[in-house]
PyMOL commands that place a pseudoatom at each C-alpha (Angstrom):
pseudoatom trace, name=CA, resn=UNK, resi=1, chain=A, elem=C, hetatm=0, pos=[10.454, 3.915, 14.663]
pseudoatom trace, name=CA, resn=UNK, resi=2, chain=A, elem=C, hetatm=0, pos=[8.073, 5.767, 16.953]
pseudoatom trace, name=CA, resn=UNK, resi=3, chain=A, elem=C, hetatm=0, pos=[6.543, 9.034, 15.728]
pseudoatom trace, name=CA, resn=UNK, resi=4, chain=A, elem=C, hetatm=0, pos=[3.813, 11.422, 16.906]
pseudoatom trace, name=CA, resn=UNK, resi=5, chain=A, elem=C, hetatm=0, pos=[1.140, 12.204, 14.321]
pseudoatom trace, name=CA, resn=UNK, resi=6, chain=A, elem=C, hetatm=0, pos=[0.325, 15.838, 13.543]
pseudoatom trace, name=CA, resn=UNK, resi=7, chain=A, elem=C, hetatm=0, pos=[-2.620, 14.938, 11.262]
pseudoatom trace, name=CA, resn=UNK, resi=8, chain=A, elem=C, hetatm=0, pos=[-5.415, 12.378, 11.205]
pseudoatom trace, name=CA, resn=UNK, resi=9, chain=A, elem=C, hetatm=0, pos=[-4.756, 9.388, 8.952]
pseudoatom trace, name=CA, resn=UNK, resi=10, chain=A, elem=C, hetatm=0, pos=[-7.359, 6.834, 7.977]
pseudoatom trace, name=CA, resn=UNK, resi=11, chain=A, elem=C, hetatm=0, pos=[-5.266, 3.718, 8.607]
pseudoatom trace, name=CA, resn=UNK, resi=12, chain=A, elem=C, hetatm=0, pos=[-2.561, 5.080, 10.930]
pseudoatom trace, name=CA, resn=UNK, resi=13, chain=A, elem=C, hetatm=0, pos=[-4.182, 7.050, 13.730]
pseudoatom trace, name=CA, resn=UNK, resi=14, chain=A, elem=C, hetatm=0, pos=[-5.262, 10.471, 14.953]
pseudoatom trace, name=CA, resn=UNK, resi=15, chain=A, elem=C, hetatm=0, pos=[-3.541, 13.694, 16.002]
pseudoatom trace, name=CA, resn=UNK, resi=16, chain=A, elem=C, hetatm=0, pos=[-1.138, 13.339, 18.934]
pseudoatom trace, name=CA, resn=UNK, resi=17, chain=A, elem=C, hetatm=0, pos=[-1.086, 9.555, 18.784]
pseudoatom trace, name=CA, resn=UNK, resi=18, chain=A, elem=C, hetatm=0, pos=[2.294, 7.838, 19.101]
pseudoatom trace, name=CA, resn=UNK, resi=19, chain=A, elem=C, hetatm=0, pos=[2.600, 5.099, 16.494]
pseudoatom trace, name=CA, resn=UNK, resi=20, chain=A, elem=C, hetatm=0, pos=[5.289, 2.699, 15.363]
pseudoatom trace, name=CA, resn=UNK, resi=21, chain=A, elem=C, hetatm=0, pos=[6.073, 2.835, 11.625]
pseudoatom trace, name=CA, resn=UNK, resi=22, chain=A, elem=C, hetatm=0, pos=[8.915, 1.745, 9.386]
pseudoatom trace, name=CA, resn=UNK, resi=23, chain=A, elem=C, hetatm=0, pos=[11.931, 4.040, 9.445]
pseudoatom trace, name=CA, resn=UNK, resi=24, chain=A, elem=C, hetatm=0, pos=[11.779, 4.895, 5.707]
pseudoatom trace, name=CA, resn=UNK, resi=25, chain=A, elem=C, hetatm=0, pos=[8.070, 5.785, 5.815]
pseudoatom trace, name=CA, resn=UNK, resi=26, chain=A, elem=C, hetatm=0, pos=[8.670, 7.981, 8.858]
pseudoatom trace, name=CA, resn=UNK, resi=27, chain=A, elem=C, hetatm=0, pos=[11.703, 9.787, 7.432]
pseudoatom trace, name=CA, resn=UNK, resi=28, chain=A, elem=C, hetatm=0, pos=[10.720, 10.055, 3.784]
pseudoatom trace, name=CA, resn=UNK, resi=29, chain=A, elem=C, hetatm=0, pos=[7.001, 10.775, 4.061]
pseudoatom trace, name=CA, resn=UNK, resi=30, chain=A, elem=C, hetatm=0, pos=[5.645, 11.615, 7.508]
pseudoatom trace, name=CA, resn=UNK, resi=31, chain=A, elem=C, hetatm=0, pos=[8.475, 13.791, 8.838]
pseudoatom trace, name=CA, resn=UNK, resi=32, chain=A, elem=C, hetatm=0, pos=[9.501, 15.211, 5.445]
pseudoatom trace, name=CA, resn=UNK, resi=33, chain=A, elem=C, hetatm=0, pos=[5.923, 16.430, 4.824]
pseudoatom trace, name=CA, resn=UNK, resi=34, chain=A, elem=C, hetatm=0, pos=[5.522, 17.697, 8.420]
pseudoatom trace, name=CA, resn=UNK, resi=35, chain=A, elem=C, hetatm=0, pos=[2.786, 15.163, 9.151]
pseudoatom trace, name=CA, resn=UNK, resi=36, chain=A, elem=C, hetatm=0, pos=[4.647, 13.704, 12.165]
pseudoatom trace, name=CA, resn=UNK, resi=37, chain=A, elem=C, hetatm=0, pos=[7.533, 14.296, 14.594]
pseudoatom trace, name=CA, resn=UNK, resi=38, chain=A, elem=C, hetatm=0, pos=[10.052, 11.929, 16.172]
pseudoatom trace, name=CA, resn=UNK, resi=39, chain=A, elem=C, hetatm=0, pos=[8.663, 10.625, 19.478]
pseudoatom trace, name=CA, resn=UNK, resi=40, chain=A, elem=C, hetatm=0, pos=[11.145, 12.275, 21.839]
pseudoatom trace, name=CA, resn=UNK, resi=41, chain=A, elem=C, hetatm=0, pos=[10.189, 13.593, 25.303]
pseudoatom trace, name=CA, resn=UNK, resi=42, chain=A, elem=C, hetatm=0, pos=[10.482, 17.216, 24.108]
pseudoatom trace, name=CA, resn=UNK, resi=43, chain=A, elem=C, hetatm=0, pos=[8.313, 16.579, 21.040]
pseudoatom trace, name=CA, resn=UNK, resi=44, chain=A, elem=C, hetatm=0, pos=[5.667, 14.732, 23.083]
pseudoatom trace, name=CA, resn=UNK, resi=45, chain=A, elem=C, hetatm=0, pos=[5.396, 17.716, 25.439]
pseudoatom trace, name=CA, resn=UNK, resi=46, chain=A, elem=C, hetatm=0, pos=[5.282, 20.129, 22.495]
pseudoatom trace, name=CA, resn=UNK, resi=47, chain=A, elem=C, hetatm=0, pos=[2.520, 18.161, 20.712]
pseudoatom trace, name=CA, resn=UNK, resi=48, chain=A, elem=C, hetatm=0, pos=[0.427, 18.037, 23.900]
pseudoatom trace, name=CA, resn=UNK, resi=49, chain=A, elem=C, hetatm=0, pos=[0.500, 21.853, 23.951]
pseudoatom trace, name=CA, resn=UNK, resi=50, chain=A, elem=C, hetatm=0, pos=[-0.297, 22.107, 20.226]
pseudoatom trace, name=CA, resn=UNK, resi=51, chain=A, elem=C, hetatm=0, pos=[-2.989, 19.417, 20.241]
pseudoatom trace, name=CA, resn=UNK, resi=52, chain=A, elem=C, hetatm=0, pos=[-5.951, 21.830, 20.409]
pseudoatom trace, name=CA, resn=UNK, resi=53, chain=A, elem=C, hetatm=0, pos=[-4.472, 23.998, 17.650]
pseudoatom trace, name=CA, resn=UNK, resi=54, chain=A, elem=C, hetatm=0, pos=[-3.898, 20.954, 15.450]
pseudoatom trace, name=CA, resn=UNK, resi=55, chain=A, elem=C, hetatm=0, pos=[-7.442, 19.757, 16.123]
pseudoatom trace, name=CA, resn=UNK, resi=56, chain=A, elem=C, hetatm=0, pos=[-8.823, 23.144, 15.033]
pseudoatom trace, name=CA, resn=UNK, resi=57, chain=A, elem=C, hetatm=0, pos=[-6.842, 22.965, 11.776]
pseudoatom trace, name=CA, resn=UNK, resi=58, chain=A, elem=C, hetatm=0, pos=[-8.079, 19.418, 11.205]
pseudoatom trace, name=CA, resn=UNK, resi=59, chain=A, elem=C, hetatm=0, pos=[-11.682, 20.507, 11.805]
pseudoatom trace, name=CA, resn=UNK, resi=60, chain=A, elem=C, hetatm=0, pos=[-11.231, 23.316, 9.256]
pseudoatom trace, name=CA, resn=UNK, resi=61, chain=A, elem=C, hetatm=0, pos=[-9.915, 20.800, 6.734]
pseudoatom trace, name=CA, resn=UNK, resi=62, chain=A, elem=C, hetatm=0, pos=[-12.891, 18.569, 7.504]
pseudoatom trace, name=CA, resn=UNK, resi=63, chain=A, elem=C, hetatm=0, pos=[-15.335, 21.464, 6.936]
pseudoatom trace, name=CA, resn=UNK, resi=64, chain=A, elem=C, hetatm=0, pos=[-13.668, 22.235, 3.586]
pseudoatom trace, name=CA, resn=UNK, resi=65, chain=A, elem=C, hetatm=0, pos=[-13.871, 18.555, 2.685]
pseudoatom trace, name=CA, resn=UNK, resi=66, chain=A, elem=C, hetatm=0, pos=[-17.593, 18.516, 3.613]
pseudoatom trace, name=CA, resn=UNK, resi=67, chain=A, elem=C, hetatm=0, pos=[-18.189, 21.534, 1.330]
pseudoatom trace, name=CA, resn=UNK, resi=68, chain=A, elem=C, hetatm=0, pos=[-16.451, 19.720, -1.555]
pseudoatom trace, name=CA, resn=UNK, resi=69, chain=A, elem=C, hetatm=0, pos=[-18.424, 16.577, -0.689]
pseudoatom trace, name=CA, resn=UNK, resi=70, chain=A, elem=C, hetatm=0, pos=[-21.711, 18.497, -1.090]
pseudoatom trace, name=CA, resn=UNK, resi=71, chain=A, elem=C, hetatm=0, pos=[-20.609, 19.787, -4.507]
pseudoatom trace, name=CA, resn=UNK, resi=72, chain=A, elem=C, hetatm=0, pos=[-19.371, 16.553, -6.103]
pseudoatom trace, name=CA, resn=UNK, resi=73, chain=A, elem=C, hetatm=0, pos=[-20.984, 13.595, -4.307]
pseudoatom trace, name=CA, resn=UNK, resi=74, chain=A, elem=C, hetatm=0, pos=[-23.076, 11.352, -6.614]
pseudoatom trace, name=CA, resn=UNK, resi=75, chain=A, elem=C, hetatm=0, pos=[-22.388, 13.538, -9.668]
pseudoatom trace, name=CA, resn=UNK, resi=76, chain=A, elem=C, hetatm=0, pos=[-21.788, 12.001, -13.068]
pseudoatom trace, name=CA, resn=UNK, resi=77, chain=A, elem=C, hetatm=0, pos=[-18.978, 13.091, -15.379]
pseudoatom trace, name=CA, resn=UNK, resi=78, chain=A, elem=C, hetatm=0, pos=[-18.602, 12.082, -19.007]
pseudoatom trace, name=CA, resn=UNK, resi=79, chain=A, elem=C, hetatm=0, pos=[-15.324, 11.369, -20.729]
pseudoatom trace, name=CA, resn=UNK, resi=80, chain=A, elem=C, hetatm=0, pos=[-14.756, 10.439, -24.368]
pseudoatom trace, name=CA, resn=UNK, resi=81, chain=A, elem=C, hetatm=0, pos=[-12.009, 7.978, -25.234]
pseudoatom trace, name=CA, resn=UNK, resi=82, chain=A, elem=C, hetatm=0, pos=[-10.904, 6.090, -28.323]
pseudoatom trace, name=CA, resn=UNK, resi=83, chain=A, elem=C, hetatm=0, pos=[-12.007, 2.464, -28.296]
pseudoatom trace, name=CA, resn=UNK, resi=84, chain=A, elem=C, hetatm=0, pos=[-11.897, -0.737, -30.342]
pseudoatom trace, name=CA, resn=UNK, resi=85, chain=A, elem=C, hetatm=0, pos=[-14.867, -2.396, -32.034]
pseudoatom trace, name=CA, resn=UNK, resi=86, chain=A, elem=C, hetatm=0, pos=[-15.549, -4.574, -28.984]
pseudoatom trace, name=CA, resn=UNK, resi=87, chain=A, elem=C, hetatm=0, pos=[-15.811, -1.504, -26.692]
pseudoatom trace, name=CA, resn=UNK, resi=88, chain=A, elem=C, hetatm=0, pos=[-12.396, -1.786, -25.028]
pseudoatom trace, name=CA, resn=UNK, resi=89, chain=A, elem=C, hetatm=0, pos=[-10.378, 1.365, -24.506]
pseudoatom trace, name=CA, resn=UNK, resi=90, chain=A, elem=C, hetatm=0, pos=[-6.902, 2.004, -25.786]
pseudoatom trace, name=CA, resn=UNK, resi=91, chain=A, elem=C, hetatm=0, pos=[-5.257, 2.352, -22.369]
pseudoatom trace, name=CA, resn=UNK, resi=92, chain=A, elem=C, hetatm=0, pos=[-7.433, 3.253, -19.391]
pseudoatom trace, name=CA, resn=UNK, resi=93, chain=A, elem=C, hetatm=0, pos=[-8.938, 6.251, -17.626]
pseudoatom trace, name=CA, resn=UNK, resi=94, chain=A, elem=C, hetatm=0, pos=[-6.399, 7.379, -15.010]
pseudoatom trace, name=CA, resn=UNK, resi=95, chain=A, elem=C, hetatm=0, pos=[-6.981, 9.431, -11.833]
pseudoatom trace, name=CA, resn=UNK, resi=96, chain=A, elem=C, hetatm=0, pos=[-5.109, 12.382, -13.437]
pseudoatom trace, name=CA, resn=UNK, resi=97, chain=A, elem=C, hetatm=0, pos=[-7.701, 12.510, -16.238]
pseudoatom trace, name=CA, resn=UNK, resi=98, chain=A, elem=C, hetatm=0, pos=[-10.557, 12.347, -13.725]
pseudoatom trace, name=CA, resn=UNK, resi=99, chain=A, elem=C, hetatm=0, pos=[-8.914, 15.148, -11.710]
pseudoatom trace, name=CA, resn=UNK, resi=100, chain=A, elem=C, hetatm=0, pos=[-8.677, 17.370, -14.812]
pseudoatom trace, name=CA, resn=UNK, resi=101, chain=A, elem=C, hetatm=0, pos=[-12.282, 16.566, -15.730]
pseudoatom trace, name=CA, resn=UNK, resi=102, chain=A, elem=C, hetatm=0, pos=[-13.594, 17.593, -12.286]
pseudoatom trace, name=CA, resn=UNK, resi=103, chain=A, elem=C, hetatm=0, pos=[-11.477, 20.774, -12.408]
pseudoatom trace, name=CA, resn=UNK, resi=104, chain=A, elem=C, hetatm=0, pos=[-12.935, 21.707, -15.827]
pseudoatom trace, name=CA, resn=UNK, resi=105, chain=A, elem=C, hetatm=0, pos=[-16.560, 21.035, -14.881]
pseudoatom trace, name=CA, resn=UNK, resi=106, chain=A, elem=C, hetatm=0, pos=[-16.682, 22.164, -11.237]
pseudoatom trace, name=CA, resn=UNK, resi=107, chain=A, elem=C, hetatm=0, pos=[-13.565, 24.383, -10.853]
pseudoatom trace, name=CA, resn=UNK, resi=108, chain=A, elem=C, hetatm=0, pos=[-12.573, 22.215, -7.880]
pseudoatom trace, name=CA, resn=UNK, resi=109, chain=A, elem=C, hetatm=0, pos=[-8.955, 21.181, -7.353]
pseudoatom trace, name=CA, resn=UNK, resi=110, chain=A, elem=C, hetatm=0, pos=[-8.744, 17.474, -6.508]
pseudoatom trace, name=CA, resn=UNK, resi=111, chain=A, elem=C, hetatm=0, pos=[-5.363, 15.754, -6.390]
pseudoatom trace, name=CA, resn=UNK, resi=112, chain=A, elem=C, hetatm=0, pos=[-5.068, 12.533, -8.418]
pseudoatom trace, name=CA, resn=UNK, resi=113, chain=A, elem=C, hetatm=0, pos=[-3.851, 10.762, -5.273]
pseudoatom trace, name=CA, resn=UNK, resi=114, chain=A, elem=C, hetatm=0, pos=[-7.273, 11.393, -3.685]
pseudoatom trace, name=CA, resn=UNK, resi=115, chain=A, elem=C, hetatm=0, pos=[-9.059, 9.531, -6.497]
pseudoatom trace, name=CA, resn=UNK, resi=116, chain=A, elem=C, hetatm=0, pos=[-9.462, 5.761, -6.172]
pseudoatom trace, name=CA, resn=UNK, resi=117, chain=A, elem=C, hetatm=0, pos=[-11.363, 3.986, -8.945]
pseudoatom trace, name=CA, resn=UNK, resi=118, chain=A, elem=C, hetatm=0, pos=[-13.229, 0.973, -7.521]
pseudoatom trace, name=CA, resn=UNK, resi=119, chain=A, elem=C, hetatm=0, pos=[-12.423, -1.022, -10.682]
pseudoatom trace, name=CA, resn=UNK, resi=120, chain=A, elem=C, hetatm=0, pos=[-9.870, -0.176, -13.344]
pseudoatom trace, name=CA, resn=UNK, resi=121, chain=A, elem=C, hetatm=0, pos=[-11.599, 1.741, -16.121]
pseudoatom trace, name=CA, resn=UNK, resi=122, chain=A, elem=C, hetatm=0, pos=[-10.663, -0.066, -19.343]
pseudoatom trace, name=CA, resn=UNK, resi=123, chain=A, elem=C, hetatm=0, pos=[-13.941, -0.243, -21.266]
pseudoatom trace, name=CA, resn=UNK, resi=124, chain=A, elem=C, hetatm=0, pos=[-16.984, 1.826, -22.159]
pseudoatom trace, name=CA, resn=UNK, resi=125, chain=A, elem=C, hetatm=0, pos=[-19.714, 2.207, -19.563]
pseudoatom trace, name=CA, resn=UNK, resi=126, chain=A, elem=C, hetatm=0, pos=[-20.428, 3.721, -16.176]
pseudoatom trace, name=CA, resn=UNK, resi=127, chain=A, elem=C, hetatm=0, pos=[-17.958, 3.367, -13.302]
pseudoatom trace, name=CA, resn=UNK, resi=128, chain=A, elem=C, hetatm=0, pos=[-18.032, 4.368, -9.644]
pseudoatom trace, name=CA, resn=UNK, resi=129, chain=A, elem=C, hetatm=0, pos=[-14.998, 6.263, -8.348]
pseudoatom trace, name=CA, resn=UNK, resi=130, chain=A, elem=C, hetatm=0, pos=[-14.243, 6.996, -4.679]
pseudoatom trace, name=CA, resn=UNK, resi=131, chain=A, elem=C, hetatm=0, pos=[-12.748, 10.408, -3.849]
pseudoatom trace, name=CA, resn=UNK, resi=132, chain=A, elem=C, hetatm=0, pos=[-11.048, 10.620, -0.450]
pseudoatom trace, name=CA, resn=UNK, resi=133, chain=A, elem=C, hetatm=0, pos=[-11.414, 14.292, 0.560]
pseudoatom trace, name=CA, resn=UNK, resi=134, chain=A, elem=C, hetatm=0, pos=[-10.387, 13.854, 4.216]
pseudoatom trace, name=CA, resn=UNK, resi=135, chain=A, elem=C, hetatm=0, pos=[-9.591, 10.957, 6.515]
pseudoatom trace, name=CA, resn=UNK, resi=136, chain=A, elem=C, hetatm=0, pos=[-13.277, 10.940, 7.528]
pseudoatom trace, name=CA, resn=UNK, resi=137, chain=A, elem=C, hetatm=0, pos=[-14.961, 12.276, 4.347]
pseudoatom trace, name=CA, resn=UNK, resi=138, chain=A, elem=C, hetatm=0, pos=[-15.281, 10.179, 1.173]
pseudoatom trace, name=CA, resn=UNK, resi=139, chain=A, elem=C, hetatm=0, pos=[-17.338, 11.176, -1.860]
pseudoatom trace, name=CA, resn=UNK, resi=140, chain=A, elem=C, hetatm=0, pos=[-18.449, 8.923, -4.684]
pseudoatom trace, name=CA, resn=UNK, resi=141, chain=A, elem=C, hetatm=0, pos=[-18.726, 10.070, -8.289]
pseudoatom trace, name=CA, resn=UNK, resi=142, chain=A, elem=C, hetatm=0, pos=[-19.681, 8.286, -11.493]
pseudoatom trace, name=CA, resn=UNK, resi=143, chain=A, elem=C, hetatm=0, pos=[-17.554, 8.337, -14.621]
pseudoatom trace, name=CA, resn=UNK, resi=144, chain=A, elem=C, hetatm=0, pos=[-19.399, 7.578, -17.846]
pseudoatom trace, name=CA, resn=UNK, resi=145, chain=A, elem=C, hetatm=0, pos=[-16.965, 6.537, -20.552]
pseudoatom trace, name=CA, resn=UNK, resi=146, chain=A, elem=C, hetatm=0, pos=[-18.218, 7.083, -24.090]
pseudoatom trace, name=CA, resn=UNK, resi=147, chain=A, elem=C, hetatm=0, pos=[-16.703, 6.335, -27.458]
pseudoatom trace, name=CA, resn=UNK, resi=148, chain=A, elem=C, hetatm=0, pos=[-15.028, 9.234, -29.232]
pseudoatom trace, name=CA, resn=UNK, resi=149, chain=A, elem=C, hetatm=0, pos=[-14.832, 7.122, -32.407]
pseudoatom trace, name=CA, resn=UNK, resi=150, chain=A, elem=C, hetatm=0, pos=[-13.938, 3.586, -33.324]
pseudoatom trace, name=CA, resn=UNK, resi=151, chain=A, elem=C, hetatm=0, pos=[-10.590, 2.698, -34.878]
pseudoatom trace, name=CA, resn=UNK, resi=152, chain=A, elem=C, hetatm=0, pos=[-10.234, -0.467, -36.896]
for i in range(1, 152): cmd.bond("trace and resi %d" % i, "trace and resi %d" % (i + 1))
show_as sticks, trace
zoom trace
């Protein structure tokens, strides 16, 4: 199904681009969240007129993402979790926990879907986590996992 993008996407394309995606992805995500329109002649003409406006909005989002990038890039956050004697965690550190941690420390709202741990965090130690703030802006933070107490 052909759609016209209303936002920049890292792996899909940029504003105003006509792309071919699966019907379900188009209907259930892109069009439902107003991130794309069906590629009809009327919509193509409409998007051409709105292209500059959409670009301005995207640039504003990028500036906001850059401001967040300056605040959190290369920062280290500590989290305490229960662990076994051989330093393995009960469960793992999830993006929702990291999101709450950043909100507590920095008062910055980051959605869990924006957080991508490079490796799954299942043991004590220091881990790098990528935070995708915008299609062109990625920050990297460190999560230091410490033992709350050992359970035998």
